[in-house]
Backbone of each chain as nested JSON, in Angstrom:
{
  "chains": [
    {"id": "A", "residues": [
      {"number": 1, "name": "UNK", "atoms": {"N": [-12.038, 17.924, -2.999], "CA": [-11.958, 17.409, -4.389], "C": [-11.777, 15.908, -4.394]}},
      {"number": 2, "name": "UNK", "atoms": {"N": [-12.375, 15.295, -5.367], "CA": [-12.264, 13.845, -5.522], "C": [-10.78, 13.42, -5.611]}},
      {"number": 3, "name": "UNK", "atoms": {"N": [-10.452, 12.331, -4.898], "CA": [-9.059, 11.906, -4.844], "C": [-8.527, 11.541, -6.175]}},
      {"number": 4, "name": "UNK", "atoms": {"N": [-9.355, 11.001, -7.068], "CA": [-8.873, 10.602, -8.385], "C": [-8.517, 11.874, -9.238]}},
      {"number": 5, "name": "UNK", "atoms": {"N": [-9.348, 12.925, -9.094], "CA": [-9.092, 14.153, -9.83], "C": [-7.864, 14.854, -9.261]}},
      {"number": 6, "name": "UNK", "atoms": {"N": [-7.734, 14.867, -7.953], "CA": [-6.583, 15.502, -7.297], "C": [-5.321, 14.787, -7.749]}},
      {"number": 7, "name": "UNK", "atoms": {"N": [-5.338, 13.5, -7.824], "CA": [-4.195, 12.71, -8.246], "C": [-3.89, 13.023, -9.71]}},
      {"number": 8, "name": "UNK", "atoms": {"N": [-4.936, 13.054, -10.515], "CA": [-4.709, 13.358, -11.935], "C": [-4.055, 14.726, -12.19]}},
      {"number": 9, "name": "UNK", "atoms": {"N": [-4.517, 15.68, -11.402], "CA": [-3.967, 17.049, -11.512], "C": [-2.467, 17.022, -11.189]}},
      {"number": 10, "name": "UNK", "atoms": {"N": [-2.121, 16.247, -10.151], "CA": [-0.713, 16.185, -9.743], "C": [0.157, 15.522, -10.81]}},
      {"number": 11, "name": "UNK", "atoms": {"N": [-0.377, 14.437, -11.379], "CA": [0.338, 13.763, -12.45], "C": [0.592, 14.708, -13.638]}},
      {"number": 12, "name": "UNK", "atoms": {"N": [-0.456, 15.411, -13.973], "CA": [-0.355, 16.328, -15.135], "C": [0.662, 17.448, -14.85]}},
      {"number": 13, "name": "UNK", "atoms": {"N": [0.649, 17.992, -13.626], "CA": [1.597, 19.061, -13.26], "C": [3.009, 18.539, -13.364]}},
      {"number": 14, "name": "UNK", "atoms": {"N": [3.261, 17.393, -12.791], "CA": [4.641, 16.847, -12.816], "C": [5.063, 16.48, -14.234]}},
      {"number": 15, "name": "UNK", "atoms": {"N": [4.169, 15.935, -14.979], "CA": [4.445, 15.55, -16.394], "C": [4.873, 16.766, -17.197]}},
      {"number": 16, "name": "UNK", "atoms": {"N": [4.101, 17.871, -17.017], "CA": [4.418, 19.1, -17.783], "C": [5.74, 19.709, -17.304]}},
      {"number": 17, "name": "UNK", "atoms": {"N": [5.976, 19.651, -16.011], "CA": [7.266, 20.163, -15.442], "C": [8.435, 19.443, -16.102]}},
      {"number": 18, "name": "UNK", "atoms": {"N": [8.247, 18.199, -16.426], "CA": [9.311, 17.373, -17.021], "C": [9.302, 17.441, -18.557]}},
      {"number": 19, "name": "UNK", "atoms": {"N": [8.39, 18.243, -19.079], "CA": [8.334, 18.368, -20.522], "C": [7.926, 17.089, -21.26]}},
      {"number": 20, "name": "UNK", "atoms": {"N": [7.162, 16.256, -20.627], "CA": [6.716, 15.009, -21.238], "C": [5.311, 15.135, -21.839]}},
      {"number": 21, "name": "UNK", "atoms": {"N": [5.128, 14.545, -22.964], "CA": [3.764, 14.421, -23.494], "C": [3.082, 13.264, -22.749]}},
      {"number": 22, "name": "UNK", "atoms": {"N": [1.751, 13.144, -22.911], "CA": [1.029, 12.018, -22.32], "C": [1.597, 10.724, -22.832]}},
      {"number": 23, "name": "UNK", "atoms": {"N": [1.887, 10.684, -24.134], "CA": [2.421, 9.459, -24.693], "C": [3.84, 9.193, -24.178]}},
      {"number": 24, "name": "UNK", "atoms": {"N": [4.617, 10.213, -24.009], "CA": [5.954, 10.09, -23.429], "C": [5.909, 9.506, -22.026]}},
      {"number": 25, "name": "UNK", "atoms": {"N": [4.983, 10.005, -21.237], "CA": [4.858, 9.47, -19.86], "C": [4.444, 8.025, -19.887]}},
      {"number": 26, "name": "UNK", "atoms": {"N": [3.476, 7.711, -20.771], "CA": [3.019, 6.332, -20.89], "C": [4.18, 5.389, -21.205]}},
      {"number": 27, "name": "UNK", "atoms": {"N": [5.039, 5.828, -22.129], "CA": [6.216, 5.024, -22.472], "C": [7.134, 4.85, -21.306]}},
      {"number": 28, "name": "UNK", "atoms": {"N": [7.415, 5.962, -20.607], "CA": [8.35, 5.867, -19.465], "C": [7.795, 4.957, -18.382]}},
      {"number": 29, "name": "UNK", "atoms": {"N": [6.447, 4.971, -18.216], "CA": [5.839, 4.205, -17.112], "C": [5.404, 2.834, -17.535]}},
      {"number": 30, "name": "UNK", "atoms": {"N": [5.653, 2.465, -18.802], "CA": [5.169, 1.185, -19.316], "C": [3.677, 1.016, -19.171]}},
      {"number": 31, "name": "UNK", "atoms": {"N": [2.977, 2.081, -19.464], "CA": [1.508, 1.971, -19.423], "C": [0.985, 2.215, -20.815]}},
      {"number": 32, "name": "UNK", "atoms": {"N": [-0.23, 1.695, -21.051], "CA": [-0.862, 1.93, -22.353], "C": [-1.037, 3.441, -22.566]}},
      {"number": 33, "name": "UNK", "atoms": {"N": [-0.765, 3.86, -23.772], "CA": [-0.829, 5.274, -24.164], "C": [-2.193, 5.88, -23.849]}},
      {"number": 34, "name": "UNK", "atoms": {"N": [-3.232, 5.132, -23.973], "CA": [-4.594, 5.64, -23.767], "C": [-4.965, 5.805, -22.298]}},
      {"number": 35, "name": "UNK", "atoms": {"N": [-4.068, 5.369, -21.439], "CA": [-4.402, 5.333, -20.004], "C": [-4.183, 6.697, -19.34]}},
      {"number": 36, "name": "UNK", "atoms": {"N": [-3.186, 7.438, -19.796], "CA": [-2.793, 8.668, -19.133], "C": [-3.905, 9.755, -19.207]}},
      {"number": 37, "name": "UNK", "atoms": {"N": [-4.559, 9.968, -20.325], "CA": [-5.61, 10.97, -20.33], "C": [-6.703, 10.689, -19.291]}},
      {"number": 38, "name": "UNK", "atoms": {"N": [-7.083, 9.468, -19.145], "CA": [-8.089, 9.091, -18.179], "C": [-7.638, 9.345, -16.734]}},
      {"number": 39, "name": "UNK", "atoms": {"N": [-6.367, 9.112, -16.503], "CA": [-5.799, 9.341, -15.163], "C": [-5.849, 10.826, -14.894]}},
      {"number": 40, "name": "UNK", "atoms": {"N": [-5.396, 11.645, -15.838], "CA": [-5.264, 13.085, -15.618], "C": [-6.689, 13.727, -15.454]}},
      {"number": 41, "name": "UNK", "atoms": {"N": [-7.666, 13.155, -16.112], "CA": [-9.014, 13.695, -15.982], "C": [-9.691, 13.234, -14.687]}},
      {"number": 42, "name": "UNK", "atoms": {"N": [-9.063, 12.292, -14.014], "CA": [-9.667, 11.807, -12.79], "C": [-10.713, 10.723, -13.009]}},
      {"number": 43, "name": "UNK", "atoms": {"N": [-10.671, 10.131, -14.183], "CA": [-11.637, 9.066, -14.505], "C": [-11.204, 7.658, -14.098]}},
      {"number": 44, "name": "UNK", "atoms": {"N": [-9.888, 7.513, -13.781], "CA": [-9.331, 6.234, -13.515], "C": [-9.095, 6.024, -12.058]}},
      {"number": 45, "name": "UNK", "atoms": {"N": [-9.545, 4.869, -11.538], "CA": [-9.276, 4.544, -10.126], "C": [-7.966, 3.726, -10.085]}},
      {"number": 46, "name": "UNK", "atoms": {"N": [-6.874, 4.435, -10.221], "CA": [-5.563, 3.783, -10.391], "C": [-5.181, 2.895, -9.186]}},
      {"number": 47, "name": "UNK", "atoms": {"N": [-4.499, 1.831, -9.486], "CA": [-4.04, 0.933, -8.433], "C": [-2.666, 1.304, -7.961]}},
      {"number": 48, "name": "UNK", "atoms": {"N": [-2.3, 0.738, -6.855], "CA": [-1.036, 1.089, -6.193], "C": [0.145, 0.686, -7.101]}},
      {"number": 49, "name": "UNK", "atoms": {"N": [0.016, -0.338, -7.894], "CA": [1.127, -0.71, -8.785], "C": [1.266, 0.306, -9.942]}},
      {"number": 50, "name": "UNK", "atoms": {"N": [0.166, 0.873, -10.412], "CA": [0.227, 1.926, -11.387], "C": [0.782, 3.217, -10.803]}},
      {"number": 51, "name": "UNK", "atoms": {"N": [0.397, 3.515, -9.578], "CA": [0.921, 4.682, -8.862], "C": [2.435, 4.538, -8.763]}},
      {"number": 52, "name": "UNK", "atoms": {"N": [2.886, 3.381, -8.456], "CA": [4.352, 3.148, -8.351], "C": [5.023, 3.42, -9.766]}},
      {"number": 53, "name": "UNK", "atoms": {"N": [4.446, 2.856, -10.777], "CA": [5.037, 3.045, -12.108], "C": [5.107, 4.529, -12.483]}},
      {"number": 54, "name": "UNK", "atoms": {"N": [4.053, 5.277, -12.137], "CA": [4.017, 6.695, -12.446], "C": [5.11, 7.429, -11.651]}},
      {"number": 55, "name": "UNK", "atoms": {"N": [5.258, 7.085, -10.379], "CA": [6.299, 7.73, -9.518], "C": [7.654, 7.485, -10.086]}},
      {"number": 56, "name": "UNK", "atoms": {"N": [7.928, 6.242, -10.517], "CA": [9.238, 5.925, -11.063], "C": [9.47, 6.73, -12.342]}},
      {"number": 57, "name": "UNK", "atoms": {"N": [8.476, 6.758, -13.203], "CA": [8.622, 7.492, -14.474], "C": [8.772, 8.973, -14.262]}},
      {"number": 58, "name": "UNK", "atoms": {"N": [8.167, 9.523, -13.209], "CA": [8.277, 10.954, -12.948], "C": [9.418, 11.297, -11.989]}},
      {"number": 59, "name": "UNK", "atoms": {"N": [10.12, 10.22, -11.554], "CA": [11.306, 10.383, -10.699], "C": [10.97, 11.085, -9.38]}},
      {"number": 60, "name": "UNK", "atoms": {"N": [9.919, 10.648, -8.778], "CA": [9.545, 11.181, -7.43], "C": [9.271, 9.963, -6.509]}},
      {"number": 61, "name": "UNK", "atoms": {"N": [9.29, 10.205, -5.199], "CA": [8.827, 9.174, -4.282], "C": [7.3, 9.101, -4.357]}},
      {"number": 62, "name": "UNK", "atoms": {"N": [6.763, 7.919, -4.098], "CA": [5.292, 7.796, -4.179], "C": [4.596, 8.813, -3.33]}},
      {"number": 63, "name": "UNK", "atoms": {"N": [5.152, 9.108, -2.157], "CA": [4.455, 10.019, -1.238], "C": [4.328, 11.428, -1.845]}},
      {"number": 64, "name": "UNK", "atoms": {"N": [5.265, 11.808, -2.718], "CA": [5.2, 13.133, -3.335], "C": [3.992, 13.253, -4.261]}},
      {"number": 65, "name": "UNK", "atoms": {"N": [3.458, 12.147, -4.696], "CA": [2.263, 12.227, -5.565], "C": [1.005, 12.554, -4.744]}},
      {"number": 66, "name": "UNK", "atoms": {"N": [1.15, 12.579, -3.434], "CA": [0.013, 12.916, -2.536], "C": [0.209, 14.176, -1.741]}},
      {"number": 67, "name": "UNK", "atoms": {"N": [1.149, 15.001, -2.206], "CA": [1.39, 16.283, -1.535], "C": [0.21, 17.225, -1.761]}}
    ]},
    {"id": "B", "residues": [
      {"number": 1, "name": "UNK", "atoms": {"N": [11.369, -4.278, -1.976], "CA": [10.156, -5.044, -1.586], "C": [8.972, -4.633, -2.478]}},
      {"number": 2, "name": "UNK", "atoms": {"N": [8.152, -5.572, -2.755], "CA": [6.946, -5.295, -3.569], "C": [6.11, -4.157, -2.914]}},
      {"number": 3, "name": "UNK", "atoms": {"N": [5.635, -3.289, -3.734], "CA": [4.896, -2.109, -3.221], "C": [3.618, -2.549, -2.512]}},
      {"number": 4, "name": "UNK", "atoms": {"N": [2.994, -3.623, -2.943], "CA": [1.777, -4.046, -2.268], "C": [2.067, -4.573, -0.873]}},
      {"number": 5, "name": "UNK", "atoms": {"N": [3.203, -5.28, -0.769], "CA": [3.539, -5.851, 0.567], "C": [4.003, -4.703, 1.494]}},
      {"number": 6, "name": "UNK", "atoms": {"N": [4.746, -3.752, 0.957], "CA": [5.236, -2.636, 1.74], "C": [3.979, -1.844, 2.272]}},
      {"number": 7, "name": "UNK", "atoms": {"N": [3.056, -1.645, 1.409], "CA": [1.82, -0.933, 1.759], "C": [1.06, -1.729, 2.857]}},
      {"number": 8, "name": "UNK", "atoms": {"N": [0.965, -3.035, 2.668], "CA": [0.254, -3.866, 3.627], "C": [0.899, -3.814, 4.986]}},
      {"number": 9, "name": "UNK", "atoms": {"N": [2.256, -3.829, 5.009], "CA": [2.968, -3.763, 6.324], "C": [2.653, -2.442, 7.006]}},
      {"number": 10, "name": "UNK", "atoms": {"N": [2.607, -1.389, 6.222], "CA": [2.321, -0.065, 6.821], "C": [0.917, 0.022, 7.393]}},
      {"number": 11, "name": "UNK", "atoms": {"N": [-0.036, -0.553, 6.645], "CA": [-1.434, -0.556, 7.161], "C": [-1.497, -1.325, 8.464]}},
      {"number": 12, "name": "UNK", "atoms": {"N": [-0.836, -2.494, 8.477], "CA": [-0.892, -3.332, 9.683], "C": [-0.28, -2.619, 10.886]}},
      {"number": 13, "name": "UNK", "atoms": {"N": [0.868, -1.966, 10.623], "CA": [1.57, -1.211, 11.69], "C": [0.648, -0.131, 12.267]}},
      {"number": 14, "name": "UNK", "atoms": {"N": [0.044, 0.638, 11.431], "CA": [-0.797, 1.738, 11.891], "C": [-2.096, 1.205, 12.564]}},
      {"number": 15, "name": "UNK", "atoms": {"N": [-2.594, 0.13, 12.005], "CA": [-3.809, -0.481, 12.591], "C": [-3.517, -0.92, 14.024]}},
      {"number": 16, "name": "UNK", "atoms": {"N": [-2.388, -1.609, 14.209], "CA": [-2.045, -2.124, 15.559], "C": [-1.75, -0.987, 16.501]}},
      {"number": 17, "name": "UNK", "atoms": {"N": [-1.099, 0.07, 16.02], "CA": [-0.814, 1.263, 16.855], "C": [-2.13, 1.866, 17.371]}},
      {"number": 18, "name": "UNK", "atoms": {"N": [-3.175, 1.733, 16.572], "CA": [-4.46, 2.31, 16.975], "C": [-5.346, 1.275, 17.725]}},
      {"number": 19, "name": "UNK", "atoms": {"N": [-4.814, 0.1, 17.965], "CA": [-5.557, -0.897, 18.708], "C": [-6.764, -1.413, 17.981]}},
      {"number": 20, "name": "UNK", "atoms": {"N": [-6.716, -1.41, 16.644], "CA": [-7.884, -1.9, 15.889], "C": [-7.641, -3.342, 15.422]}},
      {"number": 21, "name": "UNK", "atoms": {"N": [-8.708, -4.096, 15.451], "CA": [-8.668, -5.424, 14.775], "C": [-8.799, -5.198, 13.271]}},
      {"number": 22, "name": "UNK", "atoms": {"N": [-8.578, -6.271, 12.523], "CA": [-8.78, -6.143, 11.045], "C": [-10.236, -5.83, 10.779]}},
      {"number": 23, "name": "UNK", "atoms": {"N": [-11.117, -6.441, 11.534], "CA": [-12.533, -6.19, 11.334], "C": [-12.914, -4.755, 11.721]}},
      {"number": 24, "name": "UNK", "atoms": {"N": [-12.276, -4.27, 12.805], "CA": [-12.539, -2.899, 13.243], "C": [-12.076, -1.898, 12.145]}},
      {"number": 25, "name": "UNK", "atoms": {"N": [-10.917, -2.138, 11.591], "CA": [-10.446, -1.272, 10.519], "C": [-11.378, -1.29, 9.299]}},
      {"number": 26, "name": "UNK", "atoms": {"N": [-11.812, -2.534, 8.956], "CA": [-12.764, -2.644, 7.814], "C": [-14.001, -1.811, 8.101]}},
      {"number": 27, "name": "UNK", "atoms": {"N": [-14.503, -1.868, 9.34], "CA": [-15.705, -1.118, 9.663], "C": [-15.462, 0.404, 9.55]}},
      {"number": 28, "name": "UNK", "atoms": {"N": [-14.332, 0.843, 10.094], "CA": [-13.988, 2.28, 10.043], "C": [-13.84, 2.779, 8.593]}},
      {"number": 29, "name": "UNK", "atoms": {"N": [-13.333, 1.883, 7.755], "CA": [-13.019, 2.281, 6.392], "C": [-14.141, 1.976, 5.397]}},
      {"number": 30, "name": "UNK", "atoms": {"N": [-15.226, 1.387, 5.905], "CA": [-16.31, 0.979, 5.029], "C": [-15.837, 0.017, 3.945]}},
      {"number": 31, "name": "UNK", "atoms": {"N": [-15.033, -0.895, 4.347], "CA": [-14.539, -1.948, 3.423], "C": [-15.029, -3.288, 3.874]}},
      {"number": 32, "name": "UNK", "atoms": {"N": [-15.132, -4.209, 2.968], "CA": [-15.578, -5.561, 3.36], "C": [-14.519, -6.153, 4.335]}},
      {"number": 33, "name": "UNK", "atoms": {"N": [-15.028, -6.814, 5.323], "CA": [-14.207, -7.399, 6.381], "C": [-13.118, -8.329, 5.864]}},
      {"number": 34, "name": "UNK", "atoms": {"N": [-13.425, -9.001, 4.75], "CA": [-12.445, -9.95, 4.217], "C": [-11.33, -9.308, 3.392]}},
      {"number": 35, "name": "UNK", "atoms": {"N": [-11.44, -8.029, 3.244], "CA": [-10.512, -7.288, 2.352], "C": [-9.142, -6.985, 3.07]}},
      {"number": 36, "name": "UNK", "atoms": {"N": [-9.241, -6.694, 4.364], "CA": [-8.054, -6.225, 5.094], "C": [-6.951, -7.274, 5.141]}},
      {"number": 37, "name": "UNK", "atoms": {"N": [-7.251, -8.553, 5.453], "CA": [-6.16, -9.549, 5.474], "C": [-5.369, -9.591, 4.18]}},
      {"number": 38, "name": "UNK", "atoms": {"N": [-6.075, -9.523, 3.074], "CA": [-5.416, -9.552, 1.767], "C": [-4.545, -8.349, 1.556]}},
      {"number": 39, "name": "UNK", "atoms": {"N": [-4.987, -7.179, 1.989], "CA": [-4.219, -5.96, 1.887], "C": [-2.938, -6.111, 2.729]}},
      {"number": 40, "name": "UNK", "atoms": {"N": [-3.089, -6.559, 3.955], "CA": [-1.927, -6.619, 4.829], "C": [-0.893, -7.652, 4.384]}},
      {"number": 41, "name": "UNK", "atoms": {"N": [-1.373, -8.685, 3.711], "CA": [-0.471, -9.695, 3.186], "C": [0.24, -9.287, 1.908]}},
      {"number": 42, "name": "UNK", "atoms": {"N": [-0.289, -8.186, 1.328], "CA": [0.27, -7.714, 0.027], "C": [-0.301, -8.408, -1.161]}},
      {"number": 43, "name": "UNK", "atoms": {"N": [-1.423, -9.037, -0.982], "CA": [-2.063, -9.757, -2.09], "C": [-3.003, -8.854, -2.903]}},
      {"number": 44, "name": "UNK", "atoms": {"N": [-3.342, -7.698, -2.352], "CA": [-4.334, -6.871, -3.071], "C": [-3.671, -5.674, -3.734]}},
      {"number": 45, "name": "UNK", "atoms": {"N": [-4.061, -5.445, -4.957], "CA": [-3.563, -4.314, -5.68], "C": [-4.558, -3.142, -5.441]}},
      {"number": 46, "name": "UNK", "atoms": {"N": [-4.509, -2.521, -4.264], "CA": [-5.538, -1.584, -3.809], "C": [-5.572, -0.374, -4.743]}},
      {"number": 47, "name": "UNK", "atoms": {"N": [-6.772, 0.181, -4.914], "CA": [-6.976, 1.374, -5.744], "C": [-6.832, 2.641, -4.89]}},
      {"number": 48, "name": "UNK", "atoms": {"N": [-6.728, 3.721, -5.564], "CA": [-6.517, 5.008, -4.9], "C": [-7.733, 5.368, -4.006]}},
      {"number": 49, "name": "UNK", "atoms": {"N": [-8.921, 4.93, -4.386], "CA": [-10.089, 5.259, -3.544], "C": [-10.08, 4.422, -2.257]}},
      {"number": 50, "name": "UNK", "atoms": {"N": [-9.546, 3.18, -2.329], "CA": [-9.425, 2.352, -1.144], "C": [-8.298, 2.903, -0.251]}},
      {"number": 51, "name": "UNK", "atoms": {"N": [-7.192, 3.367, -0.892], "CA": [-6.098, 3.96, -0.097], "C": [-6.658, 5.191, 0.673]}},
      {"number": 52, "name": "UNK", "atoms": {"N": [-7.48, 5.957, 0.031], "CA": [-8.084, 7.133, 0.734], "C": [-8.941, 6.705, 1.894]}},
      {"number": 53, "name": "UNK", "atoms": {"N": [-9.752, 5.672, 1.703], "CA": [-10.586, 5.195, 2.79], "C": [-9.775, 4.726, 3.98]}},
      {"number": 54, "name": "UNK", "atoms": {"N": [-8.663, 4.028, 3.666], "CA": [-7.802, 3.544, 4.759], "C": [-7.143, 4.695, 5.493]}},
      {"number": 55, "name": "UNK", "atoms": {"N": [-6.684, 5.72, 4.741], "CA": [-6.054, 6.859, 5.357], "C": [-7.038, 7.552, 6.289]}},
      {"number": 56, "name": "UNK", "atoms": {"N": [-8.262, 7.731, 5.86], "CA": [-9.298, 8.39, 6.679], "C": [-9.542, 7.561, 7.928]}},
      {"number": 57, "name": "UNK", "atoms": {"N": [-9.708, 6.262, 7.763], "CA": [-9.976, 5.4, 8.886], "C": [-8.799, 5.371, 9.886]}},
      {"number": 58, "name": "UNK", "atoms": {"N": [-7.583, 5.521, 9.376], "CA": [-6.393, 5.48, 10.263], "C": [-5.983, 6.874, 10.696]}},
      {"number": 59, "name": "UNK", "atoms": {"N": [-6.72, 7.861, 10.259], "CA": [-6.506, 9.269, 10.634], "C": [-5.12, 9.749, 10.301]}},
      {"number": 60, "name": "UNK", "atoms": {"N": [-4.694, 9.453, 9.064], "CA": [-3.406, 9.973, 8.573], "C": [-3.649, 10.577, 7.203]}},
      {"number": 61, "name": "UNK", "atoms": {"N": [-2.713, 11.432, 6.788], "CA": [-2.726, 11.859, 5.356], "C": [-2.347, 10.703, 4.5]}},
      {"number": 62, "name": "UNK", "atoms": {"N": [-2.864, 10.722, 3.253], "CA": [-2.545, 9.618, 2.316], "C": [-0.997, 9.437, 2.193]}},
      {"number": 63, "name": "UNK", "atoms": {"N": [-0.3, 10.58, 2.12], "CA": [1.157, 10.462, 1.907], "C": [1.859, 9.699, 3.007]}},
      {"number": 64, "name": "UNK", "atoms": {"N": [1.284, 9.768, 4.203], "CA": [1.915, 9.06, 5.32], "C": [1.874, 7.55, 5.172]}},
      {"number": 65, "name": "UNK", "atoms": {"N": [0.99, 7.079, 4.297], "CA": [0.931, 5.641, 4.051], "C": [2.091, 5.162, 3.173]}},
      {"number": 66, "name": "UNK", "atoms": {"N": [2.842, 6.158, 2.642], "CA": [3.956, 5.807, 1.714], "C": [5.274, 6.217, 2.317]}},
      {"number": 67, "name": "UNK", "atoms": {"N": [5.292, 6.451, 3.619], "CA": [6.542, 6.793, 4.297], "C": [7.498, 5.588, 4.316]}}
    ]}
  ]
}
């Protein structure tokens, strides 16, 4: 599976486990609200600084986003 | 430490362990030769697709790049 889609699925899984909406996650991660749907669909080629923001917002180590 | 610099240090460490030059790693990863120095210095905000290419070239799982 494409790495962007795999990453998006992981973000969505963790977000739902935490009971966050896409907008809630965007707020926690200081990302634009419109950015999360594209990430979860695998349309965004996220950068390492965005990956870090998502990890912090989801309270996991960065490596856990690649399990 | 900045996530880009931490990532760059890890790439350099693994590259040297494998006895690869910066150019050799660029070739293995199908990246432009000039790209690796910037990554190792922490100047590049690498994307998830580039992270995947580096992991494949260094023969590690992506998560190991965030240890």
